[in-house]
N, C-alpha and C positions, 0 to 999 in steps of 0.2 A: 323649644328656646335656645337661640341662634349662639355659638361662641363668641364673645368678643374679642378682635383683633385686638393683640397688645404689647406693646413696646418689647416686651420678651420674646413675642413670636416672630415680630419683625427682627431683632437683634440673633434671635438661632437662624435665621435663613444666611447670616454677613458672617463674610471666614474672619475680617477685622472689627474692631470699632469702629475705626476710621472710614469705613463703609459705610456705615451706620450714620456716623456725624454727616458725612458731608450730603447722603440722602436727605437727612432733616433738612437741612442748607436747601436744597433744592427746592424740597416745600414749600419753605419761609419763602422763600423767592417769587412763588405762584410758577412756577416753573410746569405743574401740571395739567395738562390741555385736554379739552375734547375727549372727557372721561365716558366710555361707553360700557355697558353691563351686556352681555352675551348670555342668553339664557340657555342655549341649547349646552355650549360646553360649562354652564355657572362661573363664568370670568367676566375679566375686564380688561379692555385694550386704553392706550391714552398715548398721546405726545408729550414728551419733557423736551421741554425747549432748553437748551444753555448755549455752550460755543456752536452747538450742534443740534438736530433735533431727532429725536431715534423715538422709534415705535417700542411700547411696551406692552407684553402680554402676562397675566396673574391670574390662573384658574382655582378655583375652589374644590375640593372632594363632597362628598354628599353630606356631610357634616360641617359642611362650609370651614374648614382647615385648609390652608395654603397645602398646594397640592404640586404645582408646577409653575412654571415664570420663564420669560422668556425676554430678551432685549437687542437691539439690531448692535449695540456699542461692541467694541473690539476687546474692551475690560471682558465684558460677559462671555465672551467664546475662548478667551486668555487663563481665567482665572475663577475656581470653584466659588460655589456660593453666587448670593443675588450680587447685583451689582448696586451703584447707588441711583438708578434710575427707577430700580424696581425699588427699593428704598422708598423712594419718594412718592410712586404711585401707593402703596401699601398704606403710608404713613397717611396719604387721603383720604383713604377708604376707612381707614381709622378714625379718621375724624371726624367725618362723615356718620359712621355709622354712632359717635358720642353722640351726636345732633338728631339723629333720627332713629335712633334704637336702631337700625338693621339696615345692613346697605344690600343686602337680597331682597328682591321684590317679593311679598308674598299675598296669595288672593285673601281675600276678607271671605268670612263664613258665608254670606250670599253666592260668592262666583265660585261655587266648588261646583257645584252643578255644571257651570258654563265651560269651567274647566275641561272638566269630560269630555263636552264637545268639542271643545278646541284641541284636545288628544287627538281625537279620532279625525278629525279636520286635518290635523298636520299630516296625519300619517299616509292621508288620502294625496294630500300635496307630492308626496315622496312619489307618489305611484303617476301623477300625472307629469311631475319632472322627468321621471324615468321613460314614457312616452314621447316626451318629446326630443328625446334624443334616440328614436327609431329612424328619422330620417337627419340627414345632413343639412346643418344650418350652411347660408351664406355668408362667407366671411366681407366685412366693409372695409370700404377705402377710410383711410382718416388722414385730413391733411390738417396741419398745424402753422399757425400762424405768430411768429412772436414778434410782436409790438415793444420796441425798443425806444426811451425817451430820454436821454441824457439832461446834463447840467446845463448843455447850451439852450435848449428849448424850455427848460426848467429852472426857477430860480432858487430851489433846492434840491435836496438828491432827487436823482433821477427815479425812475421806474422801470419795472419790466411786467409787461401780458402777455396772456395768451388767448390766441382764439382758434376754434377750428370748424373742420369741416368735416361731414361723415356722410356716406352712401355709398348703394350699392356697385353703383359705376360713375354716375355721374354724383358729384360731391354736392351737398344742402348745407348751405352757413350753419352754425348751432347758433340759434337765436337768443337761447338764455341757458347759459352753460351750467349754471348751479341745476336747474332741471334736469340736464340730459346726464349727468353724472351721477344725480342721484338717482333716474328709471334706470340705468347701467347698476349703479351699485344694488337696486333694490328688485331688478330685473321687472321691471316695471316698460308698460308701450309707452311710445312717445312720439305725436304725429308731428313730423315734419312739415309736408306738402299735402296736396291730394294725389301728390305721383310715390310718397315716401311715408311708410309709417316705421317706426324702428320697435322692433317686438323680440324678444330675446329666445322665443321659441323658432324666430326665423332667420336671425342674424347674431353673429358673433364676430369677434375681434381677434385679430392676431395675439400672440401671448406679448408679443413688444408692446403695442397700441393698449391691451388688457393691463399691462403694468404701470404706462404712464398715466391712465384714467383713473387708476386705483390712487396712483400716487397725487393726482390732481384734485381726487375727493376730498384726499386728508387737508390738501391744502384749503380745501373749501371750509371744513369744518371747522378749520382755523380760522377764516375771513371773518368768522362771524365774533369773534373776538377782536376785530383788529384795532380797535382803539388801543388794547393793549401793546398789539405788535405795529404798533404806526405805519400800516398798510395803507398808502394815498393811489386813489383811484384817479385816472384822468379825467374819465365824466362817468356818467349813472349809468352805461350802456351795460346790458345784461352781457351782453356777448364775451365781453372780457373777464379775466380772472387774471387776478393780479399775484405775480409770483414774490414772496417774501427773499429776501436779501438769503434766510437762510436756508432756502427749497434749491435757489436758485443752480445749484451746481449738480445738482439731483434731478432736477430737470434738463438740464444741458445735454450731461451725460448719456440720459434716454433718448434723446430726441437726436441725438449726433448722428442717427445714420437711418433717421425716418425724413417722411416726406415735408419738409419744414419751409417754408418762407420767412425770412426775415427781412421786417418794414425798420429801418433807418430812421426816425423822426426826425433827428436832428438833421439830417443832410438830405432827407427825403428820399432813398437810395434802399433798392432790395436787392436780398441777395438769397439763394437757394440752398445752402449748404452753412452747416454748423461744424467748427472747429475750435478743439481746443488745446493750441500747440505748446509744447511744455519745453520751449526756448526760454532759456535765463533773460536773451534782451529783448525790451517791450519796441515795439514797432515806431518809434516816433525819432522824427529826422529834423534836424534842428541844422542851420547854419550861419557862419558870421562873416561877412564882407565889407567892404571899404566903401564908401561913396567917391565917383568923380573925381569931386574938390576934395577928397583929403583929408577933411574935416570931419566928418563922422562917421558912425559904423552902424552897419544895419545887424542887425538881429532877426532870423526869419525861421518861424516855426512852420517848416517846409510841406507838413502833411496836417495840418492842425484840422483841416475841414474832411480830413478822411477821418479822424477820429471820435470817436464818442465815449467819455469818459458815466459811467452810471452811478458817480459820487462815493464818499468814503462809507455810505452804508453797507452801499453791493461790494465798494472796494475791486471794481470790473472795468476791465479797457476793453472797447470792443473796436475791432479796426477790418473792414473788408472779408466779412463773414467768420472774422476768429475773436474767440474771448477769451482773455488774459486775467489771472488773479493776481493782484496785486500784492509784493508785500508791503509793511508798515512803509519801510520810507518812502518806497515809490509813490505810496498813496499821499504823504504829506508832499512831496514835490508837483505829482498833479493836481492837488487840491490848488496849491499856489498858483501854479499855472491856468487851471481851470477859472481861478477869479481874475487873473490878468488878462488871459486870451481866450479861453471858449465861451464864455459867459459873454464878454463884450463883443465877438465876433470880431477880432482880429487876429492876424498871424505876425504881426513885425511891430517892431520898435526901434525907434535909431538914439544911439547915444554916443553924446560928444565923449572927447577925450579924454575929461575927467570924469566921467560917468564910467568910461572902457576900464578904467585901473578898479575902481571897487566890483564890474560886474564881473573882470576877468576871475578875480577872488574869492566874490561869494556866491554867484551863481555857476559861472562854467561848470565846476566842479560838480556840482549838484545834479547840472543835468547830463554831463556826461556817465554820473551814475546809472542814469534812468534811460536812456536814449544815445543815439548814436549823433555827434558833433561835427561838423564839416567846417573848418575853417580854412579861408580862403589864404592863397600861399604867402602874400603880402603883410594879411594880418598876423597868420601865425611868424611872422619875422622878425613881428612888431614883440610880441609876447614872450616875455622869459619866464620859464619854469626853471628854479632854483631852489636848492633844499634848505630849511629853516634850520637856522642856527641862533639858539638864544643865548644871551650874555645877562649876569648882572655883576653891578660892580658895588660892594659893600665897604665902607669906610666907619671909621670913630672920631668924632671929633670933643673934645668934651667928655660930658655924661649925653651925648647924642652917637645914636650910631644908626647911618644913612645905607639908602641903597638905590638903585638906580639899573632897571631893566629896558634893555633893547632886543629886537628882531632884526635879525641880520639874513639878507639873500643875496647871496655875491657881498659885492661892495654896497652895497645899498642897506641902510640900517632908518628901521622904524622905533619911534620910542609909543607903544602903548597907552602910555599915559600921557601923551600931549599931540599935540598934531605935528605929522611930519610931511614935511615938502620936499619932493625930490623931482628935481629935475632932468627926466631924460625922455627921451622917446619910446623908450622900451615902455610895455605895460609887465608890472612885477606881480606874477600869480601867487598871494600869499594864500599859507597854510591857516586859514582861521581855523579850521579845527583842532589841530596842535596849538596855536596860539592861546584861545580858549582853555585848550586842559592844560596850559602853562600858566595862565592866570589864574587859573582855581587853586592854584598851590601859593599864590602869593597874595590871593585873597583869604587863607587860611591864616594869614602870619595877622596881628592887631597893628598892623602899620596905620601910622598917620601920612596926612598927605598935605603938602604947603604949598601946591602948584608945579612946584619943581623936581622934589625929590619926596622918597617915602621915607619914613626916621621912627623911629622908636625912641622915647627918654624914659622909659622906666626900665631901673637896672633888673631886676626879674625878667621882664619881658628880653631883655636884648640878651640876659645868658643864655634865657629858652631857646631864642634863635640859633646864636652861636652854637650853642651843643648839640640841640638836637633839628632844628628848622633849616640849618645849613647844609647838613650833611645829605639831609634828602634833598635838596635842591639843587646841589652837585650830580646828584644822578639824571637831573632832569636837563639841567644847564650847564653852563659853562660860567664858575662863579668866580671871580676875583676880588680878593682881599686885601686888605693895604696892612702894614707891620703894627699899625696901632690893633687892627682885628685879629690879628695873630696871635698878641701877646696877652691877649685877652685872655686864653686858655694855656694852660699849662699841661703840657705831654709829659711823664716820665720817660725817664732816662734809661730804667730799668723795669720789667716785669714787677708788679704787684708778688708775695712769694708767702704762702704758710708752710712755716714746720711744724711737724705732730710729732711727738717723741711720749711712749709712756714709761711713767718713773713708777716702779714695782715697789719702790721703798717708803711712797707714802702713797700708793694705789691711788696713784692720779693721771690724769694726762697734762703734757707741757706743750701748750698751744702758745709760738710765737709769728707776727705779723712783720712782715719783714720787706722794705724798699729803702735803697740808698741814700735817694733825694730829700727825704725827712728826717727831723730829730725825733726823740720819742715824746715831745707833747707835742707836736702838731701831728704825729703819729694815734694817739690817743683821740687826739680832737677829729682826726681823719673818720675813725672808727666808731666814733659815736656818733658822727654825721651819717655814717651808712647803715648803720644800725637805725635810726631814725626816717630812713629811706630817703632821705635829702639827694635832690638831682647835682645838686655840685658844691663845692667847699673853696671859700676864700681862703687861699695860703696868705701866711707873713709877708710875702712880696708884693701881693696887691691880685696876683692874677689866679684864675679860677680852675680848679680840678674837679674835672669832668667825672661824678660819679658814677654816669652811666655808662661808662666807658665798660665796654666786655672783657677788660684787663681785671676790672673789681671784681666780677662776677663768683668769683670763687672764694674771694675775701664776704661776700655776700652770702653766699652758702654757707659760708661755716660761722658767722654771725647767726645766720637760721636755725644753728642748731644748740651754739651757746646757751641762749635759753638765760642771759644774766641782761641784769638793768644796765643802762647807757654809763653810771656812773663804776660799775665793778668792771670793765671793759677798757682794759689796757693792751700795749703792744706783746707782753707776755700773759698771758692769760693761765689760768689751771682749769680743769674740767673735769669732773666726776669720770673713771674710768669707764663704765657703762655707754656714755659718748662714742664711746672708740669706733663702734658699727656705724652710728651715723655717718661720721664723717670719713670713712673708710666708704660707704655708701655714695658719696657726694663728689669724692676725688675721684681722679683718673690716674693710673698708675704711670701712663705716659706725659701727663701733662710735666710742664717746667714748671707750673704755679705750685705744686706741692711736693715737698719733701717728706717723708716718713723715716722715721728712725727705725733702728732693727727693732728695739724692741715693741714698738708699735705693729710692725708688721710680724711679728712672732706671736703676739697676742690674737690676732685677726685669723693666723694661720692656724693656731691651735685651737682656737675654738670652733672654726668651721670646717674644722678638718681633723674632730679628736682620735680618729682610729691612728693618725701619723705621730701621736704623743708617746712615750715613756710614764706607765705609768703599772707600778709591782702590784698584781693583783693579790689579795691576802691567799695565805697558804691554805687555808682550809676551804677555799672556792675556785683554785688553781684550775679543776677538772671541771667545775661545776659551769662556768659561765660559756654560752654558745660566742662565738665573734660578734654578732650584733651587740650581744650584750655588754662584751667585752668593750663594746665601743662607747655605750652608753654608761659604761664606769668611766672611760677616761674622759669623756664630757663631762660628769659630775665632780670628775676630781681635776679638770681644766680649770671651771667656773669657781670652782672654791679657791682656785689658787690664787686667783683675780681678785677674790671681792666679792663672786657674782651669784644671786640666787638662778633657778631657773625654775621650769614646767618640764617635767620628764610627762610627756605625752602619746607612750606608747599603746598602740591596739590591745583589748582587754585579751588576756593572754599569755603576754609578751613577757611576762617577769620583769613587771616595774619594781616587785618589793624588792626579789632579789640583787637586782642593781643598787639599788639604796644601801641595802645591806653589806654589800659588798665594798660602797664607798664609806660606810660606818666602821667597818672592820679595817679597811685601809687606814682610815685617819687614827686608828689608835695602835696599829701596828708601825706607824710610822714616828708612835712615841707622843702625839696629840693626847692631852688627857681631859680636853674640857668635856662636858654633858650633850649629851644629844635629846630632842624633845621629839616623841613624834605622837601626833594628832589625827587620830582617823575615827571613822563613824565606829559605835557601839561594839556594831558585830563582830567588826577584824580587829578589837583590840587584843584577843589572846592568839590570834592567828598570826600576830606580828610577832609575838610572845613566843609561840613553837617555832618558826622560821628562822628567827635571831637563833635559840637552841640550837637548830638543827644545822644552819649553816656556818653559824660564826659563835660557836660558843665559849670563845674567849672574852667576847660584851657581857656583863652585866646587865641585864635587865630587870627593869621592875616595872609592874603595871600597876597603873593607879585607879584604883577599880573598888566597887563595892561600897559600904557606910561612908557618912563624913569621917567618924570617929576612924574607921579601919583606913582613908585616904590621909585623914592628918596624920598619922602614924606613918603612913609609909613615906608623905612627902616631907618628915622632918629627919628622917634616914638615909637621903639621898647622896651622901660624901661619898660611898664606894661606887654607886652605880654609874654607869656609861650612858645607857639608853632610859630615858622616862617613857612610857608609854600610857596615853591616856582618851579619852573621846572629847567629842567637841561637846557636847553637853555638860559633862564634869569638867572638861577646863573653864567654861563657862562660869561654872559654879565656884570652881578653888582658883580663879584668875588673881585672886591675891595674893597667895603663896607663890606663882610662878613669878610673878611680877620683881620677887627677891631675888632671883637668877637670874644670870648671864649664859644663853646657851653657845654653845657652837655651833650648833647646826640643828636648825629647826624643820622638822619633815612634814608638810601638809598632805596626807595620805585622802585620796576621794576628794580634793580640794575643792569641786563643785559645790561642798557644802559653805564653801565663806562667798558663792558667786555673789550673793546680796551685801554693800560693801558697808546698807546702814542697820543690818542686825546686830545684837547682842553678841553673837559669836564672832561674828566677823572683825567688832569691835575688840573682842577679846585677844583675838588671833594678833591684829594691828598693835597690840599693848607689847607681845613678847618680846623682851627684849634677845636680840640673837646678831651671832655674826655673817650668816648666811642662812638663806630658806631656799627650800626646795618643795616644789608642788609634783603633787603623782596623780594624773587625772585622765584616762581617755576620753572625756568628754570635758576640756576645760572651756567650751563656748555649747551650750543645751538651747538658749533660744534668744540672745541677744548679745551684742558685743560689750555691753555695761558687765557682762559676764569675767569676761577677760579683764578690764580693768581692776575690779575689785581683786581677781588674783595676783594681778602683776602689783597691785598696791601694796601688795604683803610681802612678795616673794623680789622686785627689786623697785622700793618706792625712788621715786625720782625719775624713772623711765618714762612717765609722762606726768608733769608737776602736778597738775589736778586735772577734775574729771571734765571740764568746761571744755581745756585743752584738747586731750582726748576724743571729745565728741566733734571737734574740729575738724578731727581727720578725716582722709578717706581711708576706706578698707587696705587700701595700697599701700598708704603711708602708716598705716598700725600695723599692718600685716611687717613690711622693710625692718619695723622699729623692733618688735617683738622676734622676728626670725633667729638671730644667734642664741636668744634666752630659750627657745622651744626644741624638745627634740622628740620627735614623734615618726615612727615604724608602723605602719601598717604589715600585718602577717604576708599580703601576697608580695610585699617587698625581702622580706628576709625565707621565704618560703622553701630555698633551697637550704637553708640552716636547721629548718624545723625538722624533728622527728613527724613521722604521720599521726604520732599520737602524742599528746601533752595532757601528761594527768599531774593532778596538782590537790591538795588538801585542803579545805579552809576551815579553819576553827569558829565556831561560835560559843557564846556564853549564853548561859540560861539566862533568864530573867529572873527578878525578886521572887515570882510568884510560883514559878516551874522549878526556883531551887527550894523552895516552901516544899512543895509535893514529893519532889523527888528525893530528897533528906529524908523524909517524913516514909518512903515507901522502902526506900535504901534501907532504912534501920530497922525495920521490918522483918525483910529475907534476909538480913544479916543474921538476925536473931532465929529465924526459923531452919537457914542451913546451919547456922551454928551449932541449935538443938539437934539437927538431925544430925550433924557428924559424932556426935558426943556420944549422942543417943544409939549410934550404927545404924539409923533408920533412915541411910540417904535414897537408896535405891525404893521405898515405899512410897517416900515423899517427892520423888523427882519432878513429876507433872506439875505440884505446886509449885517447885522451884522455878522450874521453866514459868510458869506463867509469872511470877512475878518477875523476875528476869524479862520477859518479853513488855510489863508492863514499865520497869523501867525505860526500856527503848521508846513507846509511845510518848513519855511523858518528855522524853528528849525530841519528838519531833513534835508533837504537839499533845498538851494535857486535855483537848477535844476526843482524844482518841477513845476516853473510856471514862472521862467526866463531861456529861452533858451540858452542865452549869457552870463548866468553867469559861470566865469571861475575861482573864489574863491576855497575854501576849504569850507567843515563844519566839524564842531569840534567833534560832534556828530557819523559822516561817520565817520572819520579816527580813532574814538576808536574802534569801530566797527571792523574795520580791525586790529588794532591791535589784540585785544580780540580772532579775528577768527585765526590769524597767532598762537597765543596760545593755544588756543583750538585744532586745528588741528594737532599741536606737541603733545599736552598732548594724543591724542586720543580719543577725545569727539567728541560725535557726536552731529550735532546742528541745533534745528528747528528756524527757523526766521519767526517772524509774521511781518506785516506791513498793516497798511490799504491802501497805497497808492502804486498801481501797478507800477507807476512811478516807485518809490524808490527801489519798488524792481529790477525794470532792470537796474537802477544804482547799484545797489549790484551784479548782474549777470554779470554787465560787468567787476567790480573786479574779482568775482572769475576765471573767464575767461583770466583775464591777470595775477592772479596768479597761475593758472594751478589746481585752487582748484573742486573737484569733486560735483556735487549738482544734485536736481531733485529740478523742478518750479512749482508753481501751481499756478493758479489765477483763476478769473471767466470764461474763454475760456476755461479751459480743461474738455474733457471730462468724465463723471462719470465712464467709464469703465478704464480711464487712470489714474484717482486718484487711484484708488484700485490697480491698477498693482503698482504705483509707491511708494505706501507706503508699499506693500509688500516688492519688493524690498529693498527698505531703511531698512524697521525691518529686515531683512537677514542680512543685514550687507553691502548692495550696496551704496557706494558715503559716503561723509561725513557732509552734509551742503543738508537742503531741507529749499528753499525758498515758505515761503505759505501766500498768502494773506488774511488778517484777516477776512474779510469779506464770502471768496471764500471757507477757507477750516477750518473756528474756529470751525466749527461743523462737526461732522458725520465718521474723519479720527482717523484710529487707527497708531499711528505712536510711540508705543513703543519701536521702536530702536534706538531712539534720548535718552539722560540724559541731554541736555542744552536746556533751551529755552529762547529767546532773546525777547522780545517786543520792538522792536525799536522806536514805536512810542505810545504813551495813548492814549485809547479809553476813553469817557467820560463814558461809564458803566462799573466796575469792573466786574461785572458778566461776560460781553462778555469776557475780557481778562482772567479771570477764566476758562470758556470755549474752549478759545486759549489752555492755559496750560494743562488741560486735555487731550488734545491728544496725548502728551507725558506722565503724570500722571495719568496713568490709569491702571484700571486691568490686570495682565500681566507683568507690570513693574516691573523689579528686581533688579534696579541700583535707586540711590538717584537721584533726579530730581533736577538740578540746574535755576532757572527761576531768569534773570535779566531784570530790567527794565532801558532804557538809557533815561535820563533826561537832558534837559538842563539848568543850572543854570539860575538864576533872570528874569524866560522867563513865558509865559502861562503855559508851560507845569510843570513848579514847580507851580505853581497856581493850575492846576488840579490835580496834584499829593495829593497836601495840602486840597482840598476839598475833595479828594478821603477818605480822612484819617479820617478828622475830621470833614465833613460834607455829610456822605455817603447817606443820606436820600435825605440831598438837590439836589444832583448829579442826584440820581434817580428819579426825577421830570423833568431833563432834558434830560435824558435818554427815558423817557417812549415813547415820541413821537418823538422820532429818530432825535433828534440834529434840528430837524426844528422847533420844538417850544419851546420856550424860555419863555413862558408866565408866567410858573409857577416860574419862578425865580426874584426874587424881584431886586428892583433900587439897592438895597443896594449889594447884590451879585454879579449884574453885575459889579457894578462901582469896589468891589473887586478884582475882575476876571481880569480885564483890567486896574488894578492901577490908578482908578480914583480919588482915594482920596489922593494921591501923589501927 
């Protein structure tokens, strides 16, 4: 079964789709000619005909897949892949295959035996051919006769034919050139006369002659399709081969140094040498003289009978053995001269004085461009060449505007729209080409003509002409206008100006349009016309103001920003403060058209350079913030001062939460008592609470979570709270409660949760009443720009009036508009400020199902420990107590670690998956440690579902494989590495990672440090981010507190390896298990 050629196969050979498309066009135009199958190499050759003719070859392998190809065109040598000519041939083969099922000849079943015999015979021929080379073959002499028939002898385009003579000493006429070329090509004998028979075993050709014969053979193959190529033969002689125009120069080039005779049938002359001069000057000689009676002038084409013009098809001129390739303009001139002179067999024409005027202007310039014109001195004295000067006179009478055009050559004046008679003995050579060019401008105007003047009588056309066309005409000719025309247009004395100032008291921008020439009423009318994109405005005086004047460009730019209806635009206009940056972008500080007020400049400077402003960092965080975080804090303060919201879009791990807490604490420290609302994913609610308790304990916080009754009670007691924290799902459920409040600040953490503006969550967020909104997101755009619109629709309503307008803006315009309100820093930008290792804790909440299991297990072990302490049997029950504590920790990770039939979710596990989604999108490489291999298996299952690439290492992994996986990970392979804390906590080098997640806490901080050091070690070039996931209100949080506050005490637990708790006192165990509550 032969694999069919498909479009996909052909496209795969092309480096661009453009090449494939052009190749299809060549095939559709029928450019593929003379397709021949070559069985020996299992390939095809063809001629592809376009502007030139190129030979193309395509070969296939034993499976008939495309193996190689070749083309003579320059593009094939200069660029990789197939060219358009190869595509055309492959498309031809594909179509043929579709019609015949196979493009490769196949023997039938009955031919198989014969094929074997043919195979043997073919190899026998090789030996025969080898034998023929054992004696030297005689080189044949070849003569070429090139027959030229130009347009003088033939009524249509001329043609070129080739005749040949061949022989060992004496040459013999090739009586049938087709038979001869085929015999040479197929290495068959051919009888010329009794005295000479060509046999390939006895005779050969020079390399040069062989190349010519191969070229002629290709032409012969094409001649079979002469109806397609319009090849014309002068007679039925089989001795002649007609050379098509697109082969002519290839043939001439190869014949240039050969034994050639040229027969010029137009003039019955013979030449023995071919030459193709590179001179730009054609060998055309013309003369212009005056008759003896001085009444007439004689134009003479002096060498007309030496010229053979082969017509526009060839585009070739022959003169005394030289061939000239004509340019397009030269072909046009020669075609005209051919009709007037060559074809009728004359060389001269007589001109009267009246005709001489036009001849000098119309004919002589063109002839001078293609040949040499010799003008007798007495005639030259009569011919005057002066530069053209065009003049246009414009007047206005009543409601009609008139125009009169004239062409001036010195003192001589011509009216192109009327007959001009100039009494002079001189012949003025007019620049007809330039005159036509100037007239094209006049024809572009809707003038009417009354036989004397051009005129316009429609007022709109008059104004359009005066305002727009007249300035263009002034660049091409001298324009003279009367006072009536000049008074039609009013030229402002003063440049129109715009004054912009920021009004902090009302939080608005004051924009004033100013020009001394007009009162306030007329100013408003002008602004309305500008906003309506009118081209002119008629003033009260009756004059017209050109609104397309560049002086009004700045007004037009400002009005484009205003986005108000025409009825709202006035000389003095107020705009929202957030449009300050759009106005600043379109203004030039050096332009006299703009006057920016001090407050406006201050606003722009502070928002764009927040590091320059003074803002007091809260006392509790003075030593906590790094420089870039301090800049972010100042940016938030600046936006807040001016009533703006914004998007803090720093890279993951740069402390967006910390900067926001600093802002909220600063607001309270400065005496602002309004409430702030923080909405975040459910998994981050308690993380916000813990971070605020840690860094800003002066802020009173409340988490709105739990069951409906619990949330209701909390919502009814908000008066004393500074910060309310809730999740997106719960905000949606409790929206009626929140609508009763007006918040001072609204924080959207992980703001991509509202990226779809049509969801209930997004609608709930949009309805919150607040003075300012700040969004936090490391990925404000995940899939499309619509997500950015949804976020800004909450953060800065009005920045984009509606979604349709947003979609109409280009990416550059959107970026320019949001730039002042987005602050984004990447780790690479602030690397010098970051420590080598960034450690953070993220608190997550148990799900309701987890919480029930956890509380049940907690009560059980509390009872057992309490009983053991009371009965003084603690030491005897330590293993049982240890197992109970481990079970509590497993529930915090995922209840599936010890309950196979658990169907619920895990808060920590869900948060891990959210984080990994963000980290992988951000290009981070993450190493995840867990002491529970069963937990790693659960993580592995999710990696497979999400199609995340990962390495997995636990105690069963062979040592050699551990090293191999680590090396591959460090070299960039895969994005995740799952590691058992016990198996991989030491001895591994994982410097290819940049993020460490400690999924569950180990008793000994030193073990966690050892695990972290797998990534944070010598050779690490990136900042390492270490994240601990801790479930709030559980034993994990207690362990973390003990790690921080009682490190020495914990080490007493660790040294025995969790199996000996004897070093812990009764009080410590009670605190760990909350027995004191």
